[in-house]
C-alpha positions in Angstrom: 54.5 55.6 117.3 53.2 52.5 118.2 50.9 53.9 121.0 49.5 56.4 118.3 48.4 54.0 116.0 51.1 52.8 113.7 52.8 49.4 113.2 56.4 50.1 113.3 58.9 47.7 111.1 62.7 48.0 112.1 64.4 46.1 109.1 67.9 45.1 109.8 70.3 44.8 106.6 71.2 41.4 105.6 74.7 40.9 107.6 73.5 43.0 110.5 71.4 42.1 113.5 70.1 38.8 114.0 70.0 37.8 110.6 72.6 35.4 109.1 75.6 36.8 108.0 77.1 36.1 104.5 80.8 36.3 104.9 81.9 37.1 101.1 82.6 40.8 101.1 81.9 41.0 97.2 78.3 39.9 98.4 77.5 43.4 99.7 76.9 46.2 97.7 73.9 49.0 97.5 71.9 47.4 94.8 72.1 44.3 96.9 70.8 46.1 100.0 68.2 48.1 98.1 67.1 45.1 96.7 66.3 43.1 99.8 64.6 45.9 101.1 62.1 46.3 98.4 61.4 42.2 98.7 60.5 43.0 102.4 58.3 45.6 101.7 56.4 43.8 98.5 56.6 40.1 100.5 54.8 41.9 103.8 52.6 44.0 100.9 53.3 47.2 103.0 51.7 50.2 102.3 50.6 53.8 103.4 54.1 54.2 104.9 55.6 56.5 106.9 59.2 56.0 105.9 61.9 57.1 108.3 65.7 57.1 106.9 69.1 58.0 108.4 72.4 57.6 106.7 72.1 54.5 104.5 68.5 54.6 104.5 68.7 57.4 102.0 70.0 55.6 99.5 68.5 52.1 100.4 65.1 53.9 101.3 64.2 56.6 99.4 65.0 54.1 96.5 61.4 52.8 97.6 59.7 55.7 97.6 61.3 56.8 94.1 60.7 53.6 92.6 57.1 52.4 94.6 55.6 55.9 95.5 51.9 54.1 95.6 53.0 52.6 98.8 54.1 55.6 100.5 52.3 58.3 102.6 55.2 60.4 103.9 59.0 60.7 104.0 60.9 61.3 107.3 64.6 62.6 106.0 67.0 62.5 108.6 71.1 63.2 108.6 71.5 61.3 105.2 71.9 62.0 101.3 71.8 60.6 97.9 74.5 60.5 95.6 74.4 63.1 92.7 77.1 65.1 90.5 77.1 68.3 92.9 77.1 66.3 96.4 80.1 67.4 98.1 81.5 64.6 100.5 82.6 65.7 104.0 86.2 65.2 105.2 84.5 62.6 107.8 82.8 60.5 105.0 86.2 60.7 103.4 87.9 59.9 106.6 85.3 56.9 107.4 86.4 55.4 103.9 90.0 55.5 104.4 89.5 54.2 108.1 87.9 51.2 106.8 90.0 50.7 104.2 93.2 48.1 104.0 95.6 49.7 106.4 93.0 52.0 108.0 92.4 52.3 111.7 89.2 50.5 111.9 89.8 47.9 109.7 92.9 46.5 111.3 91.1 46.0 114.3 89.3 42.8 114.9 85.5 43.0 116.6 86.8 41.7 119.6 89.4 44.5 120.2 87.2 47.4 118.4 83.8 46.7 118.5 80.7 47.9 116.9 79.4 48.7 120.3 82.4 50.8 121.2 81.9 52.7 118.1 78.4 53.3 119.1 78.2 54.6 122.3 81.2 56.8 121.5 79.2 58.2 118.3 76.0 59.2 120.8 77.9 60.8 122.8 77.6 58.3 125.9 81.5 58.4 126.4 84.3 60.4 125.3 87.0 59.1 123.0 89.4 59.5 125.9 87.6 56.6 128.3 86.6 54.6 125.0 88.8 54.6 121.7 91.8 55.7 123.1 92.0 53.5 126.0 91.8 50.8 123.4 94.3 51.7 121.2 96.9 52.1 124.0 96.0 48.5 124.9 93.6 48.8 127.7 89.9 47.7 128.2 87.5 50.5 128.7 85.0 50.4 131.6 81.3 52.2 131.5 79.0 53.1 133.5 76.0 50.2 133.7 73.7 52.0 131.8 76.4 52.7 128.9 77.5 49.0 128.9 74.2 48.0 128.2 73.5 49.8 125.2 77.4 48.8 124.0 76.4 44.9 124.6 73.1 45.6 122.6 74.8 46.9 119.6 77.5 44.2 120.0 75.3 41.5 120.5 74.6 40.3 116.8 78.2 39.9 116.6 79.5 38.8 119.9 82.1 35.7 119.9 81.8 35.1 115.8 85.2 37.1 114.8 86.1 38.8 111.9 83.6 37.2 109.1 80.7 38.1 111.2 81.4 41.6 110.5 82.1 41.4 107.1 78.7 43.2 106.2 79.4 46.3 108.3 83.1 46.5 106.9 81.7 46.6 103.4 79.1 49.6 103.8 82.0 52.5 104.2 83.6 50.9 100.9 80.0 51.3 99.2 80.1 55.0 99.5 80.1 56.3 96.0 82.7 58.6 96.3 85.5 56.2 94.7 83.7 53.4 93.3 80.1 54.6 91.9 79.2 51.1 90.9 79.4 49.5 93.9 77.5 52.6 95.2 74.7 52.5 92.9 75.9 56.1 92.4 73.7 56.6 89.0 71.0 55.0 90.5 71.0 57.1 93.6 71.4 60.4 91.3 68.0 59.3 89.6 66.2 58.7 92.8 67.3 62.2 94.0 65.7 63.7 91.6 62.5 61.6 92.0 62.3 62.8 95.6 63.1 66.1 95.0 60.0 66.1 92.5 57.5 64.1 94.8 54.4 65.3 96.0 54.3 63.3 99.1 54.5 65.2 102.2 58.5 65.3 103.2 59.5 66.1 107.2 63.4 67.1 107.2 64.4 66.4 111.0 68.1 66.9 111.3 70.8 67.2 113.7 73.0 70.1 113.2 76.0 68.9 115.7 76.8 66.0 112.8 80.2 66.4 111.0 79.1 63.7 108.3 75.8 65.2 106.9 76.7 68.9 108.1 73.3 70.9 108.8 74.3 73.2 105.5 73.5 69.7 103.3 70.5 69.4 104.7 69.0 72.6 104.6 70.2 72.9 100.9 68.3 69.7 100.4 65.3 70.7 102.1 65.1 74.1 99.8 64.8 71.6 96.5 61.4 70.5 97.9 59.1 73.2 98.2 56.6 71.9 100.5 58.6 70.2 103.0 59.2 71.1 106.3 62.3 71.4 108.5 63.0 70.9 112.1 66.7 70.9 113.5 68.0 69.9 116.9 70.9 71.9 117.8 72.1 69.5 120.0 71.6 65.9 117.9 74.9 64.6 116.1 74.7 62.0 113.5 72.7 59.2 115.0 69.8 61.4 116.3 67.3 58.5 116.0 69.0 56.9 119.0 69.5 60.3 121.1 66.7 62.1 120.3 63.8 59.3 119.2 61.3 60.5 121.3 61.3 63.9 120.1 61.9 63.0 116.5 58.4 60.5 117.0 56.7 63.5 118.6 57.4 66.0 115.9 56.4 63.4 113.3 53.1 62.9 114.8 52.2 66.8 115.4 53.2 67.4 111.6 50.8 64.3 110.7 47.9 66.2 112.6 48.7 69.4 110.8 
């Protein structure tokens, strides 16, 4: 995208990346993450934005297009959602909430033992559960090929050596899904934004990974059908983190759509 003349901005949520890590769990909710992103856009005075969203990028990013449409020129929606009354949470989402709640598998493993990098190389099909998760849970230390280990280390770098407090932010994201707690997940606001996005006149491109058990293809197609002028592209071999596994192909699709 940069080679095509775009300025690319990839913000980290506070508590992630190289940002300072707030350790008070109650500080983290979707309203605050959304407000932080709005502050970034306004402080940088961004305009003519082509917005890429995936996963939590839907609730936090599409909120910006719903409330400040004049700053945006195009929306790219990938494997995400906005809460509303008719939304059905998949078993994968419900399991993710459960396993990150007190007593859950992921919640009770500290980062040095079950870290973000391991989760990401597993989620992007770089390793198998047998070679990563199962090894860890049986008390072993997984070993990965050098290229895979470099990806794992990159995802772990912002948290490495900082202990449990450093991952307070990541731990709160699953608990902010408005399946149980609509207030913490800004459920009512998400429903309002869902209606606004569905009524937008901005160009909208849906790009969906069909191998995702979190946001399934049927949901993506259903949402796409609510925006008559939206385009649809799909990858049968892409799972949840398609921006990681299919980034170059996604960029080319958007560039081609932009020229149409």
